SERO-4910 file (N, C-alpha, C, O; in steps of 0.05 Angstrom, whole numbers):
BEGIN
 pado doro    nc1    nc2    nc3   cac1   cac2   cac3    cc1    cc2    cc3    oc1    oc2    oc3
  Met    A   -652   -217     88   -665   -235     98   -655   -243    131   -670   -245    150
  Lys    A   -628   -245    131   -617   -248    156   -623   -233    175   -623   -243    198
  Ile    A   -628   -212    173   -633   -185    192   -657   -187    195   -664   -181    218
  Ile    A   -675   -195    181   -706   -204    192   -713   -221    207   -729   -219    225
  Arg    A   -694   -248    198   -698   -273    217   -690   -266    243   -706   -274    260
  Gln    A   -665   -251    252   -654   -244    272   -677   -227    288   -684   -234    311
  Leu    A   -684   -212    277   -701   -187    287   -729   -204    295   -741   -196    315
  Ala    A   -739   -226    281   -768   -241    290   -758   -261    310   -775   -274    321
  Ile    A   -728   -265    317   -729   -285    334   -723   -266    363   -723   -277    385
  Ile    A   -720   -246    361   -712   -227    383   -743   -221    395   -752   -227    417
  Leu    A   -756   -207    371   -788   -198    372   -804   -225    383   -821   -223    400
  Gly    A   -799   -249    373   -812   -277    385   -809   -280    417   -826   -288    432
  Phe    A   -781   -272    425   -775   -280    451   -788   -255    465   -787   -257    490
  Cys    A   -799   -235    457   -807   -208    472   -838   -218    478   -850   -216    499
  Phe    A   -847   -231    449   -878   -234    453   -882   -258    463   -906   -262    468
  Val    A   -868   -278    469   -872   -300    487   -873   -292    512   -890   -301    527
  Gly    A   -848   -270    522   -849   -261    554   -877   -246    556   -889   -245    578
  Ser    A   -884   -235    537   -911   -219    546   -928   -235    550   -940   -232    571
  Leu    A   -935   -253    535   -957   -278    536   -957   -291    566   -975   -294    582
  Leu    A   -930   -297    566   -926   -311    593   -932   -294    617   -947   -303    634
  Ser    A   -923   -273    620   -928   -255    643   -956   -251    640   -966   -256    662
  Ser    A   -975   -243    619  -1003   -242    626  -1018   -267    633  -1037   -264    649
  Val    A  -1012   -291    621  -1023   -310    624  -1019   -317    655  -1038   -319    671
  Leu    A   -991   -321    660   -988   -326    692   -990   -307    711   -985   -308    735
  Gly    A   -999   -289    699  -1006   -260    724   -978   -252    740   -978   -246    764
  Leu    A   -947   -253    719   -934   -242    740   -929   -211    741   -937   -194    725
  Lys    A   -914   -206    763   -911   -180    766   -893   -169    749   -895   -145    743
  Ile    A   -874   -185    737   -848   -176    720   -860   -167    688   -877   -179    676
  Pro    A   -849   -146    680   -864   -135    650   -851   -155    631   -827   -163    628
  Gly    A   -875   -163    616   -868   -184    592   -836   -181    581   -819   -198    585
  Asn    A   -833   -160    569   -804   -159    554   -785   -159    575   -762   -155    567
  Val    A   -787   -162    600   -769   -171    617   -764   -205    615   -743   -218    613
  Val    A   -787   -213    615   -792   -246    615   -783   -252    592   -772   -273    591
  Gly    A   -785   -237    568   -768   -250    541   -744   -246    539   -732   -262    525
  Met    A   -728   -225    553   -707   -225    548   -687   -246    572   -664   -255    570
  Ile    A   -705   -246    592   -688   -268    608   -689   -297    596   -669   -312    600
  Leu    A   -715   -309    579   -715   -327    567   -694   -325    543   -682   -346    538
  Leu    A   -689   -303    528   -670   -308    502   -639   -310    524   -620   -325    518
  Val    A   -638   -297    543   -610   -305    556   -605   -331    561   -583   -342    558
  Ile    A   -630   -343    570   -629   -375    588   -623   -385    561   -602   -398    559
  Phe    A   -640   -382    538   -633   -398    509   -609   -399    497   -600   -418    483
  Leu    A   -595   -371    504   -568   -367    492   -542   -378    507   -521   -384    495
  Cys    A   -547   -381    535   -530   -390    555   -529   -421    548   -507   -433    545
  Ser    A   -551   -433    547   -559   -468    549   -547   -478    519   -545   -502    513
  Gly    A   -540   -454    498   -532   -470    473   -561   -478    459   -561   -491    438
  Ile    A   -584   -471    472   -602   -477    448   -610   -460    424   -623   -466    403
  Leu    A   -600   -437    430   -598   -414    409   -567   -399    409   -554   -389    428
  Lys    A   -560   -402    383   -530   -391    380   -532   -364    379   -552   -352    371
  Val    A   -509   -352    389   -501   -319    391   -505   -312    360   -519   -292    355
  Glu    A   -496   -324    341   -490   -319    313   -527   -320    303   -534   -311    281
  Ala    A   -541   -328    315   -571   -327    307   -582   -299    311   -601   -290    299
  Val    A   -568   -285    329   -581   -246    335   -563   -234    335   -564   -210    342
  Glu    A   -538   -246    328   -512   -227    328   -515   -197    317   -512   -178    332
  Cys    A   -519   -195    289   -523   -167    270   -546   -152    280   -543   -128    283
  Val    A   -570   -162    285   -595   -146    298   -583   -137    326   -580   -113    331
  Ser    A   -578   -153    342   -562   -145    378   -539   -124    372   -535   -107    390
  Asn    A   -526   -123    354   -498   -104    351   -512    -77    342   -508    -55    353
  Phe    A   -529    -83    321   -543    -61    312   -559    -44    333   -556    -20    335
  Leu    A   -577    -57    349   -591    -52    372   -573    -28    393   -579     -5    399
  Leu    A   -550    -44    400   -532    -37    420   -520    -10    414   -516      7    432
  Glu    A   -512     -7    382   -502     16    372   -519     38    375   -509     60    379
  His    A   -551     34    373   -567     59    370   -579     59    395   -600     72    395
  Leu    A   -572     48    417   -583     43    444   -596     71    458   -616     71    471
  Pro    A   -580     95    452   -582    125    461   -610    138    447   -619    160    454
  Phe    A   -619    124    428   -643    129    408   -666    123    425   -687    137    425
  Phe    A   -661     96    443   -685     88    456   -688    103    472   -712    104    478
  Phe    A   -674    120    487   -681    134    507   -696    164    505   -704    178    524
  Val    A   -698    168    477   -715    194    470   -740    198    480   -747    218    492
  Pro    A   -757    172    476   -783    178    483   -787    181    515   -803    197    525
  Ala    A   -774    165    529   -770    169    560   -762    195    563   -776    205    580
  Gly    A   -741    213    552   -740    235    557   -762    260    555   -768    277    571
  Val    A   -772    253    528   -796    268    518   -817    265    541   -829    285    550
  Gly    A   -823    241    550   -848    241    568   -836    255    592   -852    270    603
  Leu    A   -812    253    600   -805    266    629   -814    297    623   -830    309    637
  Ile    A   -802    308    601   -808    338    595   -837    343    593   -848    363    603
  Ala    A   -852    322    579   -886    334    581   -894    335    603   -912    352    608
  Ser    A   -883    314    626   -899    311    650   -879    331    673   -878    325    697
  Ile    A   -864    353    663   -847    371    680   -866    385    696   -858    388    719
  Gly    A   -891    395    692   -917    411    712   -919    390    734   -920    400    757
  Ser    A   -921    359    731   -929    343    752   -908    338    770   -913    332    793
  Ile    A   -881    341    760   -863    330    779   -840    360    789   -818    359    800
  Lys    A   -853    380    782   -835    404    789   -834    411    818   -816    425    828
  Asn    A   -852    402    832   -854    404    863   -834    379    878   -823    383    900
  Cys    A   -831    357    865   -815    334    876   -787    329    865   -776    307    863
  Trp    A   -774    360    857   -751    356    844   -726    347    869   -707    332    862
  Pro    A   -728    357    893   -708    350    911   -707    318    918   -686    306    924
  Tyr    A   -732    305    917   -739    276    921   -731    264    901   -720    242    906
  Leu    A   -732    271    878   -724    258    851   -688    262    847   -675    248    831
  Ile    A   -675    282    862   -651    285    857   -638    265    881   -619    251    874
  Ile    A   -647    264    905   -641    242    927   -642    216    915   -621    203    914
  Ile    A   -661    208    905   -669    179    894   -646    173    873   -631    154    876
  Ile    A   -647    191    852   -627    189    832   -601    185    845   -589    165    839
  Leu    A   -590    200    860   -563    193    878   -566    168    887   -555    152    872
  Ile    A   -579    159    907   -584    133    919   -581    109    901   -567     90    904
  Ser    A   -597    114    881   -602     87    861   -572     89    845   -561     69    837
  Thr    A   -563    111    842   -535    113    823   -513     92    842   -501     72    836
  Val    A   -513    109    871   -491     97    889   -499     63    889   -483     45    885
  Val    A   -521     59    893   -531     24    901   -521     11    875   -505     -7    877
  Thr    A   -532     21    846   -521      6    821   -496      5    821   -486    -17    815
  Met    A   -476     30    828   -444     19    824   -438     -3    846   -422    -21    841
  Val    A   -449     -1    870   -438    -19    886   -447    -47    877   -431    -65    876
  Ile    A   -472    -51    871   -480    -76    862   -463    -87    839   -455   -110    838
  Thr    A   -458    -72    824   -443    -70    797   -411    -81    809   -399    -98    796
  Gly    A   -403    -73    824   -372    -74    832   -377   -103    847   -360   -119    842
  Ile    A   -393   -109    862   -393   -129    876   -393   -156    854   -378   -175    855
  Thr    A   -414   -151    838   -417   -174    820   -395   -177    799   -389   -200    790
  Val    A   -379   -152    789   -352   -163    782   -330   -176    794   -317   -193    783
  Gln    A   -328   -167    816   -311   -182    839   -315   -208    840   -296   -223    839
  Leu    A   -344   -217    842   -351   -243    847   -351   -262    821   -352   -286    822
  Leu    A   -349   -247    798   -348   -260    774   -319   -265    765   -311   -284    752
  Lys    A   -303   -245    773   -271   -249    768   -262   -271    780   -247   -286    768
  Arg    A   -273   -276    812   -256   -300    830   -268   -328    810   -253   -346    808
  Ser    A   -292   -330    798   -298   -354    789   -280   -362    766   -283   -384    756
***
């Protein structure tokens, strides 16, 4: 019962985020809004970490499984992107470098605090 309750909490935040995103006409996807709300509730202490800990750990342990649909979609659309592969490789390299730099800067700023 505990796991179902924890999953319901996470799905509830996702649902509320989707609802807010569509009602307010936000350009941010609803699931992202829901996760931002979840982080706010966790950081403010309104929701305790223990309220979602088991399900969160389970989802993190099985995170690679959630990338399978994206990979299958990419393979299914290979005909559409086969002429663009040099651009895709450049974009992937640039975004990887930018992500690494931003992550490094963020970690350094957080370590100073």
